[in-house]
DOKOL-70199 format. One record per residue (C-alpha): residue number from 1; x, y, z. Coordinates in nm, 3 decimals. Layout:
DOKOL-70199
(NUM; (X; Y; Z));
...
This chain:
DOKOL-70199
(1; (-4.618; -0.203; -9.254));
(2; (-4.627; 0.165; -9.154));
(3; (-4.902; 0.283; -8.922));
(4; (-5.060; 0.616; -8.957));
(5; (-5.051; 0.720; -8.588));
(6; (-5.162; 1.076; -8.669));
(7; (-5.493; 0.958; -8.820));
(8; (-5.543; 0.715; -8.537));
(9; (-5.493; 0.989; -8.276));
(10; (-5.743; 1.217; -8.457));
(11; (-5.995; 0.935; -8.477));
(12; (-5.966; 0.863; -8.104));
(13; (-5.995; 1.239; -8.030));
(14; (-6.313; 1.267; -8.236));
(15; (-6.449; 0.960; -8.068));
(16; (-6.388; 1.108; -7.725));
(17; (-6.556; 1.436; -7.824));
(18; (-6.852; 1.248; -7.965));
(19; (-6.879; 1.041; -7.643));
(20; (-6.869; 1.352; -7.428));
(21; (-7.158; 1.495; -7.632));
(22; (-7.357; 1.166; -7.592));
(23; (-7.298; 1.159; -7.210));
(24; (-7.415; 1.520; -7.162));
(25; (-7.794; 1.571; -7.111));
(26; (-7.967; 1.742; -7.396));
(27; (-8.098; 2.062; -7.233));
(28; (-8.191; 2.243; -7.553));
(29; (-8.561; 2.215; -7.481));
(30; (-8.520; 2.313; -7.113));
(31; (-8.557; 2.653; -6.960));
(32; (-8.416; 2.816; -6.653));
(33; (-8.665; 2.935; -6.395));
(34; (-8.596; 3.293; -6.287));
(35; (-8.660; 3.380; -5.921));
(36; (-8.558; 3.733; -5.851));
(37; (-8.604; 4.013; -5.938));
(38; (-8.966; 3.923; -5.998));
(39; (-9.107; 4.007; -6.343));
(40; (-9.200; 4.375; -6.368));
(41; (-9.062; 4.444; -6.019));
(42; (-8.981; 4.798; -5.909));
(43; (-8.659; 4.808; -5.707));
(44; (-8.552; 5.099; -5.499));
(45; (-8.198; 4.987; -5.426));
(46; (-7.921; 5.022; -5.677));
(47; (-7.761; 4.682; -5.580));
(48; (-7.971; 4.430; -5.762));
(49; (-7.957; 4.064; -5.662));
(50; (-8.021; 3.809; -5.944));
(51; (-8.123; 3.451; -5.861));
(52; (-8.248; 3.157; -6.065));
(53; (-8.314; 2.788; -6.003));
(54; (-8.050; 2.522; -6.083));
(55; (-8.130; 2.322; -6.394));
(56; (-8.055; 1.944; -6.404));
(57; (-7.785; 1.871; -6.646));
(58; (-7.641; 2.226; -6.650));
(59; (-7.276; 2.287; -6.569));
(60; (-7.285; 2.664; -6.586));
(61; (-7.511; 2.960; -6.667));
(62; (-7.486; 3.267; -6.884));
(63; (-7.637; 3.579; -6.731));
(64; (-7.702; 3.890; -6.942));
(65; (-7.842; 4.226; -6.840));
(66; (-7.936; 4.504; -7.088));
(67; (-8.119; 4.835; -7.078));
(68; (-8.394; 4.905; -7.170));
(69; (-8.427; 4.566; -7.352));
(70; (-8.227; 4.323; -7.566));
(71; (-8.450; 4.409; -7.859));
(72; (-8.326; 4.774; -7.850));
(73; (-8.037; 4.780; -7.613));
(74; (-7.875; 5.112; -7.529));
(75; (-7.629; 4.952; -7.300));
(76; (-7.534; 4.591; -7.205));
(77; (-7.435; 4.579; -6.841));
(78; (-7.309; 4.225; -6.802));
(79; (-7.258; 3.908; -7.010));
(80; (-7.098; 3.649; -6.792));
(81; (-7.080; 3.273; -6.739));
(82; (-7.051; 3.123; -6.397));
(83; (-7.152; 2.807; -6.205));
(84; (-7.348; 2.978; -5.930));
(85; (-7.720; 3.050; -5.947));
(86; (-7.692; 3.404; -5.806));
(87; (-7.520; 3.728; -5.875));
(88; (-7.540; 4.089; -5.748));
(89; (-7.490; 4.389; -5.979));
(90; (-7.500; 4.771; -5.915));
(91; (-7.737; 4.937; -6.146));
(92; (-7.853; 5.298; -6.196));
(93; (-8.227; 5.392; -6.221));
(94; (-8.389; 5.272; -6.544));
(95; (-8.567; 4.985; -6.711));
(96; (-8.381; 4.660; -6.754));
(97; (-8.416; 4.321; -6.916));
(98; (-8.226; 4.023; -6.780));
(99; (-8.200; 3.670; -6.913));
(100; (-8.029; 3.343; -6.820));
(101; (-7.926; 3.044; -7.029));
(102; (-7.805; 2.703; -6.902));
(103; (-7.495; 2.544; -7.053));
(104; (-7.306; 2.212; -7.047));
(105; (-7.030; 2.065; -7.264));
(106; (-7.260; 1.966; -7.541));
(107; (-7.577; 2.179; -7.531));
(108; (-7.729; 2.507; -7.429));
(109; (-8.083; 2.598; -7.336));
(110; (-8.291; 2.881; -7.467));
(111; (-8.271; 3.209; -7.276));
(112; (-8.539; 3.286; -7.015));
(113; (-8.584; 3.658; -6.979));
(114; (-8.765; 3.908; -6.742));
(115; (-8.800; 4.286; -6.695));
(116; (-8.755; 4.504; -6.389));
(117; (-8.727; 4.873; -6.305));
(118; (-8.467; 5.038; -6.075));
(119; (-8.640; 5.345; -5.923));
(120; (-8.539; 5.512; -5.604));
(121; (-8.895; 5.635; -5.556));
(122; (-9.053; 5.295; -5.619));
(123; (-9.210; 5.282; -5.277));
(124; (-9.036; 4.971; -5.152));
(125; (-9.033; 4.993; -4.768));
(126; (-8.695; 5.114; -4.644));
(127; (-8.661; 4.830; -4.395));
(128; (-8.544; 4.476; -4.371));
(129; (-8.752; 4.159; -4.358));
(130; (-8.785; 4.065; -3.987));
(131; (-8.654; 3.717; -3.881));
(132; (-8.825; 3.543; -3.591));
(133; (-8.669; 3.207; -3.504));
(134; (-8.435; 3.056; -3.424));
(135; (-8.310; 3.365; -3.228));
(136; (-7.994; 3.546; -3.335));
(137; (-7.669; 3.372; -3.216));
(138; (-7.870; 3.083; -3.059));
(139; (-7.721; 2.732; -3.013));
(140; (-7.885; 2.398; -3.100));
(141; (-7.801; 2.021; -3.088));
(142; (-8.098; 1.929; -3.317));
(143; (-8.040; 1.776; -3.656));
(144; (-8.331; 1.972; -3.810));
(145; (-8.476; 2.318; -3.734));
(146; (-8.774; 2.524; -3.840));
(147; (-8.677; 2.871; -3.945));
(148; (-8.948; 3.148; -3.944));
(149; (-8.986; 3.516; -4.023));
(150; (-9.255; 3.788; -4.035));
(151; (-9.477; 3.765; -4.335));
(152; (-9.445; 4.029; -4.606));
(153; (-9.758; 4.184; -4.755));
(154; (-9.814; 4.061; -5.119));
(155; (-9.503; 3.845; -5.110));
(156; (-9.550; 3.564; -5.372));
(157; (-9.254; 3.366; -5.250));
(158; (-8.959; 3.367; -5.013));
(159; (-8.603; 3.246; -5.076));
(160; (-8.436; 3.091; -4.768));
(161; (-8.053; 3.068; -4.774));
(162; (-7.786; 2.910; -4.563));
(163; (-7.483; 3.109; -4.657));
(164; (-7.202; 2.880; -4.538));
(165; (-7.058; 2.547; -4.666));
(166; (-7.252; 2.346; -4.750));
(167; (-7.450; 2.630; -4.912));
(168; (-7.829; 2.571; -4.936));
(169; (-8.125; 2.758; -5.062));
(170; (-8.494; 2.685; -5.121));
(171; (-8.800; 2.868; -5.233));
(172; (-9.124; 2.860; -5.030));
(173; (-9.465; 3.040; -5.030));
(174; (-9.512; 3.062; -4.657));
(175; (-9.298; 3.246; -4.399));
(176; (-9.135; 2.935; -4.249));
(177; (-8.923; 2.634; -4.360));
(178; (-8.793; 2.321; -4.200));
(179; (-8.435; 2.255; -4.278));
(180; (-8.204; 1.959; -4.212));
(181; (-7.884; 2.091; -4.057));
(182; (-7.526; 1.974; -4.104));
(183; (-7.434; 1.689; -3.862));
(184; (-7.113; 1.869; -3.744));
(185; (-7.066; 2.146; -3.492));
(186; (-7.033; 2.471; -3.683));
(187; (-7.161; 2.831; -3.717));
(188; (-7.425; 2.884; -3.986));
(189; (-7.545; 3.213; -4.124));
(190; (-7.895; 3.243; -4.278));
(191; (-8.120; 3.503; -4.433));
(192; (-8.447; 3.538; -4.618));
(193; (-8.560; 3.733; -4.933));
(194; (-8.922; 3.820; -4.998));
(195; (-9.036; 3.858; -5.355));
(196; (-9.337; 4.087; -5.417));
(197; (-9.479; 4.306; -5.697));
(198; (-9.297; 4.601; -5.521));
(199; (-8.956; 4.437; -5.542));
(200; (-8.729; 4.234; -5.309));
(201; (-8.705; 4.276; -4.937));
(202; (-8.404; 4.112; -4.781));
(203; (-8.354; 4.018; -4.412));
(204; (-8.042; 4.074; -4.209));
(205; (-7.804; 3.786; -4.173));
(206; (-7.852; 3.585; -3.850));
(207; (-7.625; 3.330; -3.698));
(208; (-7.714; 2.980; -3.573));
(209; (-7.453; 2.762; -3.397));
(210; (-7.490; 2.383; -3.414));
(211; (-7.313; 2.205; -3.129));
(212; (-7.317; 1.830; -3.089));
(213; (-7.033; 1.798; -2.829));
(214; (-7.114; 1.742; -2.468));
(215; (-6.942; 1.977; -2.214));
(216; (-6.682; 1.839; -1.982));
(217; (-6.806; 1.708; -1.644));
(218; (-6.756; 1.961; -1.364));
(219; (-6.523; 1.911; -1.068));
(220; (-6.642; 1.905; -0.706));
(221; (-6.450; 2.156; -0.503));
(222; (-6.597; 2.207; -0.151));
(223; (-6.643; 2.063; 0.100));
(224; (-6.363; 1.813; 0.088));
(225; (-6.442; 1.440; 0.074));
(226; (-6.558; 1.281; 0.391));
(227; (-6.632; 1.616; 0.555));
(228; (-6.849; 1.583; 0.871));
(229; (-7.120; 1.849; 0.897));
(230; (-7.227; 1.968; 1.244));
(231; (-7.357; 2.307; 1.165));
(232; (-7.584; 2.458; 0.897));
(233; (-7.590; 2.605; 0.635));
(234; (-7.321; 2.441; 0.422));
(235; (-7.237; 2.555; 0.069));
(236; (-7.145; 2.296; -0.198));
(237; (-6.907; 2.436; -0.460));
(238; (-6.788; 2.300; -0.792));
(239; (-6.581; 2.406; -1.090));
(240; (-6.709; 2.429; -1.446));
(241; (-6.453; 2.306; -1.702));
(242; (-6.638; 2.419; -2.016));
(243; (-6.696; 2.774; -2.127));
(244; (-7.049; 2.741; -2.272));
(245; (-7.235; 2.596; -1.961));
(246; (-7.559; 2.769; -1.884));
(247; (-7.676; 2.572; -1.583));
(248; (-7.585; 2.270; -1.369));
(249; (-7.789; 1.987; -1.220));
(250; (-7.699; 1.896; -0.859));
(251; (-7.771; 1.544; -0.750));
(252; (-7.784; 1.444; -0.379));
(253; (-7.782; 1.069; -0.296));
(254; (-7.841; 0.864; 0.017));
(255; (-7.567; 0.635; 0.148));
(256; (-7.636; 0.366; -0.124));
(257; (-7.522; 0.619; -0.384));
(258; (-7.832; 0.530; -0.597));
(259; (-8.136; 0.673; -0.415));
(260; (-8.179; 1.048; -0.487));
(261; (-8.287; 1.267; -0.199));
(262; (-8.639; 1.414; -0.240));
(263; (-8.647; 1.743; -0.432));
(264; (-8.327; 1.651; -0.614));
(265; (-8.177; 1.688; -0.873));
(266; (-8.193; 2.071; -0.859));
(267; (-8.123; 2.295; -1.159));
(268; (-7.865; 2.546; -1.052));
(269; (-7.773; 2.862; -1.252));
(270; (-7.435; 2.905; -1.078));
(271; (-7.157; 2.677; -0.956));
(272; (-7.265; 2.659; -0.595));
(273; (-7.566; 2.550; -0.386));
(274; (-7.639; 2.606; -0.013));
(275; (-7.770; 2.314; 0.195));
(276; (-7.992; 2.424; 0.478));
(277; (-8.173; 2.260; 0.774));
(278; (-8.489; 2.298; 0.562));
(279; (-8.392; 1.994; 0.350));
(280; (-8.440; 1.781; 0.673));
(281; (-8.130; 1.570; 0.615));
(282; (-8.120; 1.314; 0.893));
(283; (-7.783; 1.209; 1.032));
(284; (-7.595; 0.973; 0.812));
(285; (-7.377; 0.952; 0.495));
(286; (-7.464; 1.141; 0.169));
(287; (-7.305; 1.174; -0.169));
(288; (-7.334; 1.468; -0.411));
(289; (-7.242; 1.511; -0.777));
(290; (-7.302; 1.757; -1.062));
(291; (-7.386; 1.751; -1.427));
(292; (-7.341; 2.043; -1.668));
(293; (-7.591; 2.163; -1.941));
(294; (-7.452; 2.377; -2.229));
(295; (-7.624; 2.640; -2.452));
(296; (-7.718; 2.383; -2.720));
(297; (-7.883; 2.151; -2.467));
(298; (-7.596; 1.895; -2.448));
(299; (-7.537; 1.746; -2.104));
(300; (-7.210; 1.621; -1.953));
(301; (-7.158; 1.298; -1.779));
(302; (-7.201; 1.310; -1.395));
(303; (-6.902; 1.428; -1.195));
(304; (-6.729; 1.204; -0.949));
(305; (-6.951; 1.157; -0.643));
(306; (-6.826; 1.317; -0.321));
(307; (-6.917; 1.203; 0.027));
(308; (-7.013; 1.403; 0.337));
(309; (-7.165; 1.301; 0.672));
(310; (-7.431; 1.474; 0.872));
(311; (-7.405; 1.453; 1.246));
């Protein structure tokens, strides 16, 4: 008996297509929420940033921009499909309508649209949104961080962004946000956009460095082990073996190597410390060691203890 493999192949193909449609979420009744530019915003800069919220079940988005509107367009500036939820576009002064539609393999949502005006005399302040904390180029070993910025008058919402992988953004109504940070040491760039009736105000990009690696323990250099001290003062010196150390902690122990001398440990900004008679060290054996602290707050293990004797 002959088998009709062509018909069988077509039937399987149709079944796969049908299954794909069934597995895809039906987003026909959903709508994409537009974020910026705000509706009826007046924008003074020609480079317009478009942003919208991600829609559950969407694989990509169609963005269209026309002037003055899609109902009576004189010019269509863009009609593009991409997987991101943001795009920047240079535009000349005028009135514009923009809209976004969500797509997946089986369905597409309705368009959501909004208007804005590009006007060089719109009165948007010619300045950037001011970031406050964490400070530019700061270091941290925390797993979460609160970011804050100066409030913008009449701002309805703010968009906070981490610009590096993994990329992250969120919308808030107050000038601060708590964010869980990646658990690996890396450099993160962040910025904030404020949305108000006058348009969009964007901050500069600041950098935050996450560092979860402890610095290398320092190395005691001088005086040599088992040195006998007859005269004061005596300067203890050590060598830092990591580049990002901001201060050291100097420990001074009694002969049992466990009991710390009164007023120690001491925080030392450099890699040396001078012992004087003012410390009232009685004759006997002492041990000293050093621990490093880096810019992110990580501490090294204690260096090897070194002995000296006071006579």
